[in-house]
N, C-alpha and C positions, 0 to 999 in steps of 0.2 A: 330422861334417857337412862337406860339400864347401865349399871356399873359393869365394867369389863374386867374379868379376872386376868391379871397380868402374869405372864410367864417370867421365868428368871431372865433378867436383862443383862446385857454386857455391852461394853463400849464399842463404838464404831471402829476403833483402832484395829479390832480383831479382823475387820474386813478389808484393811488397807492392802492386803496381799492381792486383792482383786484388781488393783490398779497397776500391776506389774507390766501389763501390756502397754499401758501408757508410758511407763518408765522406759520400757524397751524401745518403743517408737521414738521417744524423746532422745534417748541415748544414741540410737541409730541415726536420727536426724542430725544431731550435733556432730557425730563422727563423720557422716557423709558430707555435712556442710563444711566441716574443717578440711576434709579431703578435697572437696570441690574448690575451696578457697586457696589452699596451698598448691593444688594442682594447677590452678589458673596462674598463680604467682610464678610457679616454676616454668609453665609454658611461656609466660610472658618474658621471663628472664632468659630462657633458652632462645626465644625468638629474637630478642635484642642482640644476644651474642651472635646468632646466626646471621642476622642482617648486618651487624657490624662487620662480620667476616665477609659478607657478600659485597658490602660497599668498598671495603679494602681491596677485595678481589677485583671488583670492577675498576676501581681507581688504578690498581696495579696493572690490570690488563690494558686499560687505556694508555697508562704511562709507558708500558712496554711497547705497545703498538706505535705510540708517538715516537718513542726513542728509536725503534726499529725503522719506522718510516723515515725519520729524520736522518738516521745513519745511512740508509740506502740512498736518500736524496743527496746527501753530502758526498757519498762515495761515488755515485754516478756522475755528479757534477765535476768531480776531479778526474774522471776517466779520460785517459789521453786520447783515445780514439772515439770520443763521443760524437763529434760533428765532422761532417765531410761536406764543406761548402754550406749550402743552405738545407742540408738534410742530415739525418742520422747516419752515422757510420754503420756498415753492416755488422761490425763487431759489437757496437752498442745495441743494435736490434737483438742480437743473440743474447747479450747480457740482460737486456730488458725481459726477454722471453724466459730466461732462467729464473729471474726474480719473480715474475708473475706466476710461473709454474709452481714455485715453492710457496708462494703466499697467495692463495686464492681469494683472500679478503681484498686484495688490491684490484682495482678496476682497470687502471691503465697507467702507463708511463709515457711522458711526452716532453718535447722541448718547444719553447716559444721564442720566436726571433723578434728583434727590434722592429722589423717592418710589419709585424703582425702575423707572419707565416707560422704554421704549426705542423709538427709531425708527431703522431700519437700512435702507440701500440696498445690495442684494447684486448683484454682477456675476455673472450666471448662466453666463457663458462663460469665467470666469477659470480654472475647473478642470473636469475631465472629468465628475465626478459631481455637480456642483452642482444641476443640474435634478432628478436622481433624489432627492437628499437633501431638496430643498424641494418635491418633487412637482410640478415645473413641466413644461410641454410644450416640444417642440423650437422652437416659434415664439416662446416667451417669451425676452425678452432681459434684463429687470430684475425684481427682486422687492423690494417695499417692505414691510418687516416692522415692525409696530407692536405693542407690548405695553403694555396698559393694564388698569385695574381693580384690585379688591382681593379677597382671599380666594377664595371659590368663583367669583366673577364675573371673576376675572382671565383675560384671553384674549390670544391671539396672532392678529393679523389679517395675512394676507399678500395683497398686491395684486400681480398678475402683469401686466407691461407688455411690449409688443412693442418692436421696434427703434425705432419712431417715438414710443415712450413713450405709446402708446395702451393704455388699460386693457383687458385681455382677460378676466380673471377675478379673483375674490378668494375667499379661504378663511379660515375661523376655526377655532380650536381652543383648548382650555383649556391653561393653562400655569402653572407656579409659578416662573417665571424672574423674578428681580429684579436689575436692572442695578446697583443700589447695593450688592449683596452680592458683586460680582465683584472679583477682585484688580486688574484694570485700572482699575476705578473708584476703589478705595481708594489705588492707587499714584499716581494722577494729581495733578499740582499745576499752579499757574498759571505758574510760572517755567520749569520744564524738562519736556521730554517724557519720559514713563515708557514703558519697553519691558518688557513682561511676559515671564515664563518661558513656554515652550511649554505649551499646554493644549488641551483639547478644546473647539472652538467649539460653542455650544449649538444653533445653527440647522443647520449642515451636518454636525455630528459629525466634523469634520476637525481634525487637530492643526495649530496655528499659533501665531502670536504677535501681540500687540496693541501699537500705539503710541497712548498716550492723554495728554490734557492738559485741564486745566480751562478752561472758557470764562471769560474775565475777569469779575470781580465777580459770579460765580454759582457754584453748586455743580453746574452741568451739566458733564458730561465728554464730550468728543468723542474717538472712537476710530477707528483705522484697522487693519484686519485683513489680515495676509499669511499665507497657508497655507505650511506647510513644503514641500508638494509643489512650490510654485513655485521654491523654491531648489534642490530636487532636479532639476527639469527643466533649470535652468541648468547644474548640474554635469554632467548627462547630455549636454547639447549640447556642452559645452566639452571633454569627455573622449572624444568619439567621433571616429573618423577620417573620411576623405572618403566611405567606403562606409557609414558609420553603425555600424561595429563598435566595441565597447567592450572593451578588453583589460585594463583595470585597474579597481580598486575605489577609489572615493573616498567618504569619510565626513566629515561635519562633526558633531562630537559634544561633549557636555559631559564634564567630568572624572569624572562618575559613570557614563559609558558610554551616556547617552541620545543616540540618533541624531537630529540636527536635520535633516539632509539627506544624500542619497546618490544616486549615479548608478545604483544597483541597483534594479531594478523591485520587488523584494520589500519595499523600504522606502518605496514610494510608495502612495498611496491606502490608507493603513493606518487602518482604522476601529476600532482598539483604543482603549481609554480611557487607555492609557499609552503613553509613547514606547518605541519598539523599542530594544534594546540592540545595541551593536556586536557583531558575531559573533565577534570575537577578543579575549579578555580581555587579551592582550598589549598591545593598543593603549592600554588604560586605564593599565596599569602604566608603559608607556613615556612616556605624556603627563605623568606625575607627576615624571619625571626631566628636569631642564633640559638635561642633557648629551645626551639622546636627541633633543632637538628640532632641527629643520632639518638632520638627518643622514639619509643613505640607508644603511640597515643591512640585512644579511641576516638572515632569520628563517625558522623552519620553522612553518608554519601548516597544521593538518590533514594532517600528514605530507608536505607539499609545500614546495618552496623558493620563497620570495618575498623581495622587497626592500620595505622599508617606509620611508615618509617622513612625519614628523609635524611640524606647525607650529602655534603658538598664533595664533589670530585672534579678531576680534570682541571687543575689550577695552574699547570705548568706554563701555558701560553697566554695566561691572563684572560682566558675564556672560561671562567668558572661555570660548571654545570652542576646539576643536582640529580642524585639517584633517589627515586621514590619507589617504595615497595608497599603495595596495598593488598592486604589479605583479609578475607571475610572473617568476622569474629567466630563464626561457627567452625570454620576450617582451622583457625589458630588454636582453638581450644577443643578440637574434636577428640584428641586422645584423652584429655582429662575428663571430658564429658562421657566418653565411652567407659572409663573406669568408674565414674560416678553411677552410670546406669547399671553397670554390673553389680556394684555395691547395693544399689536400690533393689535390684532383682533378688539378690541373695537375702537381703533383709526381709523382703516381702514373703519369700518362701518360709523363712523362719517364723514370721508372724502368723502365717496361715497355719503352720504346724502347732503354734501356741494357742490358737483360738479355742479349741476344746477345753484346754486348761483354764483359760481366762473365763470361759463360760461357767465352769465349775465354781471358781472363786467369786464370781460376781453375783451368783444366785441369791445369797442372803440379803443383798441390797436391792437387786433388780425387782424381785417379786413384790415386796411391800411398796416399793416406789411406784410400780405399775398400778397396784391397787389404789394407792393414794391419787394417782393421776386420774383414775376413773371417778373417784369421789370428788376431786377438784372440778372435773367436767360437769358434775351434777351441780356444784356450787355456781359454776359459770352460767349454766342454763337455769339457775334459781330453782332447782328441784330439791329444796331443802328437806322435804318430808321423806325422801328416799335415801338420804345420806346415812352412812354407817361408818363407825370407827374402824381403824385398821390396827391389828395387833402385830407386834414385831419384837424380836429379841434384841434388836438394836435400840439403845436408849434414845438416841437422837430422832430416829424415825418414829418411835412411839410418841415422843414429845411433839413431833410435827403433826401427827394424826390428831392428838388431843387439841393442839392449837387450831387445826383446821376446823374441827367441830365447833370450838368456841367462836372462831371467826365467822362461820356460817350463821350461827345464832345471832351474832351481832349485826351481820349484814342484813339478815332477814328483818330484824327490828328496825334498823336504820332505813331500809328500803320501804318498809311499810309507812314509816313516818314521812319519808320523802314523797311517796305517792299521795299521802293525805295533804301534805303541804302543796303539792302541785295541783291537786284537785281544788283545794281551797283558793289557790291563786287564780286558777282558770275561772272559777265561779265568781271571784272578785272582779275579774276583767269583764265578764258577761254582765255582772250587776252594774259596773261603772258605765258600760255602753247603754244599758237600759235606762239608767238614771240620767244619762247625758241629755235625753229628751223625754219630757213627760208623755209624748205621743207614742213612743216605742217602748215604754216601760213594760217589762215582762216578756218581751219577744225572745230574748236570748235564754230565758228560763223555760218558756213553754215549748219551744221547738225541740230541745233535747228530750223533754218528757214525751212528746208525741212521737219523736223518732225512735226512742227506746221501746215504746209500746208496739210500734209497727215492726221493729226488728225482732222482738220476742214473738210476735204473731207469725212472722215469716219463718222463724226457726221451728215453731210448733206446727206449722202447716204441712199437710200432706199433699197439697196441690203440686202438680208437675213442675211449675216454674221455681218452686222453693225446696224441692226434695234434696238438692245438693247444697243448699245454703245453711251454714252453721257457723257460729263463732266457735272455733276449735278450742279456745281456752279463754281464761279470764282476761288475758292481755288484749286479745282481739276485741272483746266486748268493751274493755276500757278504752281502747283506741277509738272505737266508734263513738262512745259517749263523750270523750274529750273533743273530738272533731265537731260533734253537734253543739257543744258548749261554745266552741270557738268559731262557729261558722260565720258569724258577723263581726269578728273582732276587728276587721278593717274599718268598721263604721266609726271607730274612735277618731279616724282622720277625716270623716265627712263633716262639713260645716253643719251646725245645728239648724241654721235658717233654711238649708236645702232639705234636710230631713223633715223639717216641720212645715214645709211650704204648703199651706192649705188653700191658697188662692193663687191665681196666675200672676197678679201684680205684687205678690208678697216677696219682699227681700228680707231685710231685718225687721221691717214692719209692712203692713198692707198699704200699698200706695193708692188704693181706691179712694182714700181720703183726699189725696191731692187732686185726683180727677174730679171728685165731688165738689171740691172748693172752686175749681175752674167753672163748673156749671153754676155754682152759686154766683160767681162773678158775672157770668153771662145773663143769669136771671136778673141781677140788679142792673146790669147795663141795659137790658130790655126795658125795665121799669123807668130808668132815668131817661132813656130815649123817648119813652111814651110821654112822660111829663113835659119834657122839652118841646115835643111836637104839639102837645095840647096847648101849651102856653103860646106857641107861635101861631097855631091854627085852631082856635077854640071851636070853630064850626065843625071840625072833623073828629071831635072827641069820641063819638060812638064808633066810628070806623077804626080809629087808633086803638080803642079799647079791645075791639075784636081781634085786631092783629096781635096785640100783646098777649091775649089769652092763648092764641094759637102758638105763638113763639114759646110761651112757658110750658104749654102742653107738650110741644115737640121736645123741649129740653128735658122734661120729666121722663118722657118715653125713651129718649136716647140714653139718659143716664141709667135708667132701669135696665135697658138692654146691656149696657157696658157692665153694670154691677152683676147682672145674671151671668154674663160671659166670664166674668172674673172668678166665679165660683167653680166653674169647670166641671159641673156635674153632668152635663150633657155634651153630646158630640157636636162640634162646630161644623155646620155645613158651609159650602162655598159661598152661598148668598149671605150668610151671617158674617163671614170674613170681609166680604165686599161692603156690607153695611158698616162694619167697624171702621174700615178705611174712609168711608164717606163721612161718618160722624167725626173722625179724627181731623178732618180738614177744617172744622169750625175753628174760628180764631178768637182770641181774647187778648187784651192789652196788659202787658207787664210794665209796671212803673218803677220797679226796684231792681237794683243790680243783683243778678243771680250768681255773681262771682264773689260775693262777700260771705264771710263766715265759713269758708270751706277748709277742709283739712288739706295738708300737703299732697296726699294721695289723690284727692278729688281734683286738686288744681292740675295735677299731671295729666288727667284725662280730658281736660278742656282743650278745644281746638278752635281755631279761627280768631278773628279780631273782636274786640269788645264793641257791641253795637250801641248806638245812641238811644237813650230812653225817650219815650216809651217804645217797647218792642212788641210787635204783634206775634203772639205765640199760638201754635195749634193746640187744640184740646187734647189730642193724643199724638205722640210723636216718637220716633226712634232717632235719638241723637248720638253723635260720636262718643259723648261721654258715657253713654249707656254700655259701650263695649268695654269689658274688663279683659285686658290681654293677659296672657300667661307670663309669669315671671321666668319660667324655664320650659324647655321643650319636654314633652312627655314621651319617654322612651321605656320600653319594656325589655328586660333581658331575654334574648332569644331562647334561652333554656326553658323559660316558662311557657313558650308557645302561645302567647296571648294574641288573640285575633279580634281586637276591638277597634272600631273606627273612632279616631280622636278628633273632636271638633276643633276648629281653628282657634276659637277664643275660650277663655276660662268661663266667662259669663256674658250673657247678652241681656241687659235690663230694659231693652226697648219696650215701650208701652204697647204699641201695636204688635210688635213681635211676640210678646208674651200673651196678650189677649187673644191672638190668633191661633194659639195652641188648639189643635183639633180635639184632643182627648186628654183629660186630666189637667194638671196644673204645672207640669214640668216641661221646660224647654229641652232641646237636644243637649245643650250644655249642662243643664241641671241633671238630666237623666244620666249623662256620662259621669258626672261628679258622684252621683249616688251609686251607679254601677261600678265605679272605681273602687268601692269598698272591697270588692272581691279581689282585685289586683293587689290592694293593700294587704288583704288577708294572706294572699299567696306570698308576698314579699316578707311579711312579718313571720309567718310560720316556717317558710323555707329556710330562713336564717336562724331558726331555733335548733339547737342540737338534740333533736328527739332521739331517744334510744331506738334500737332496731324494732322493738315490739310496738312502737308508736310511729313507725315510718310513714304510714298512710294518713296520718292526721292532716297534713297540709292538703293532700289530694281530696279526702272526704269533705273537708271544710270549705273547699273552693269550687265545688261542682253543683251547688244547689240552685244555680240559675241556668244550668245547661238543659237542653231538650233532647228528646230521642231523635229528632230529625235534623239536628245540627244547626238550629237557629238561635241557640242560647249564647250566653257569654260567661267567661271571657275567652274560652278556647274553641267555641263552636264544636263541641264534642257531639258525637252521635251515639245511637243505641249500643253499638258494639264496643264503645269506649267506656260506658258507664256500668259500674258494678251494682249489685242489689243494694248495698249500704248507701251508695250515692243516690240511687233512685228513690230510696226511702226518704232521705233528707229533702229531696226536691218536693215531694208530696207534703211532708210535715211543714216545710217553710211556707208553701203556698196556702195550705188550709189554715194555718195560724194567722197569716196575713189577711185572709178573707174574713175570718171571724173575729179579728181583733177589734175591740171597741175603743181603742185609744189612738186612731189614726186621724190626722187633721183634715185629710183630703177626701175622706169617705166615711160612711156610717157602717157600723158592724152589721154583717149579713147573718141572717138565720142559717142554721145548719143545712136546711133543705136547699136554699139558694147556693150556698157554698159547695155542697155536694154536686149540684147540677153543673156548676161552673167547672168543677174538677172533672166531671164526666166529659164535658165538651173539650177540655184540654187534653184528656186521654185520647179521645177520638181524633184530635188534631196532632197526636203524637208529641204533645208538649210534655206530658208525664206518662209514666208506665201504667198501662191498663191493668196488668196483673196486680201491681201494688195498690192501685185504686180499688179494685174489686176486693182484695184482701182487707183493705181499710174498712170497707162496708161489711163484708161477710163476717169479719171477726168482731164487729160491734165497737171497734176502737173509736170510730167517729162519735158515738154516743157517750162512751166512757170519758173521752176527752171533754166533750161538751159539758157533762155534769160536773166535771172537776174544775174547769177553767172558764166556762162561758156564763153569761147572764141567763137567767131562766127564760127571759123573753126571747132569746135567740134559739131556744130548744123547741123545735116543732117536729111534727111527724115527717119521716122520710120513707118513701116507698122504695126500698133498695132493690126490689125484684126487677124493676125496669132497667136497672143498671147492671144487673148480674146475668141477665138472660143472654 
């Protein structure tokens, strides 16, 4: 690498001025944050003072109203002209009228007699619905209610008066109301004024409270009614702003949650027979804790943030109530937030004006850093050859550039070593798989060679199917090569005796020897029976000899048929399978216990009770112990999209079952176990952390048993799912298997036969016809044969018949 002439360098401290924007933002943020913090603290403190004042104001208001109502009640009870017989004196009615005119919060004044009679003056304008409840007209100003009589004759008479107290109308109705049964009557005394709990007024059906006292020297009780709506109206007026808007919620309530008054409309004109409850149970809980009183605390109500203030009020009559003020957090701190927003806006304007200046001061750092970022991106994508050093007057940046160049050199060397290690490790795995079985030795080495030959021919081909096919870089070529090496890595999990199964009865060993021994026993049994029969009937020796010869000839033919079927070189017809079943029914006698000398696993497979010896056995049989069950259920991760039918059992070693295989030497269970090497390949490779440039390795390595028509395994992919590299590996794998000379179940085929089989598979859409024709036209089939096959396999192939 060329030496770079350095310019005069200076310290990075010279460029510190470029961060003044950051300092400005930090300073503004701290200042605004402090403003926000202290603004909220001040707003909180001011709110506490305001709500303390409000609670004192409400307490004083209620105390004043209590005192005023109590004084009026005591004054009226001592009025000399209060009662005239069983009715109000006219002077008392006039006095009642003046008091109700002066205090529109008062609903009515009345007297209750010991016999239950009542006479009541109602202010029809004190509340909105008074006229409706008492069936009065708009012109009516007063209602004088009298309740008299007994039993069925008891009646309520209502006299309606106008503003000048002229009688307009009157109305009567039956009633069962008795004043002497009401709580306000029983609670009244001569000395002190009694204030009732909130209850439903009989005349207006409104909720309110009564102040009552006994008239001196009588059992007559004088009462003054105030509706709860009147107190709610006061709260509503005092919590509204100049425009009449109400932003907070105010409740006066008992410790059981009963609302006495509120500035919320839904708690006014309530015609229910019971008091409404505060809408937030938290208010009841907080009122019970003295530490929560007279405090402004944050709380979450209905998933929204609020601040709550609670104070105890109205304690004069032993009926302690609570004032609760609920204000949204956003409203409480709206003024401080507005100031913060203004500060932020002004700060943003200043920062925008400072941007050109910050740009000017940041240039000495930004330009070389951007150039370094471009070079780092080259390192990221491993384009080491195009890397160039960056020169800068800033010492630290220049040092960073030099370090980056040195680092890229080190990474390149390390990466090369890692690639070599990975390649060696992959080839080691392939070699281990080949060496696992002497019958498959070299397969994992030969398939990559043939695959790479075909891939190179496809890249160089001008044929239409391959015009767009290219390995764009060395990484893609390496990806295909590694996939080819690992295409059978799953075979490391396949049992060796399945891979090497050369005959149908072969398991760990070829069980044809057991079958032959049974025929040996039958042969000797025939001879013994012959000699016994001759000794018993010497005159029949000739006929018995002829029978023996026929029996032994039959045994020889039957065993030869079984032995030939065991090889599996020919297709088993239905009549052959029938003959096997017939031969298998021959019996022989077993004199020794077949449960002795077994391993624990073999003993687990035994079924049924032990039979007394000797036991008659069939020559060929499928026993329960021949079924090898699975230790665990075979399941595939749905993400792999594997579509393979899974046999019920792991293995089936039944003799008739295996000998009846129609083609080859593998049972359905054996075939699945061998095919399962592809799923093992998928699971092994998908769990390896391949870098992005090798992302297709698991895919390429696991599709060499797929077909173009979707009949392959493990995913049953079709033509549109298979790329050219995948199709190439299919052809390479099949041709290598056809020509391999180290398979136990078949002989190596000459290249002419192998090519003809490939052609038929191409016609059947098992393999790609274009790849097959390229395989022939490029001469790769012959090049491969000379490099890897025995000379006896290399014969003449007329490729023209396959290319036309």
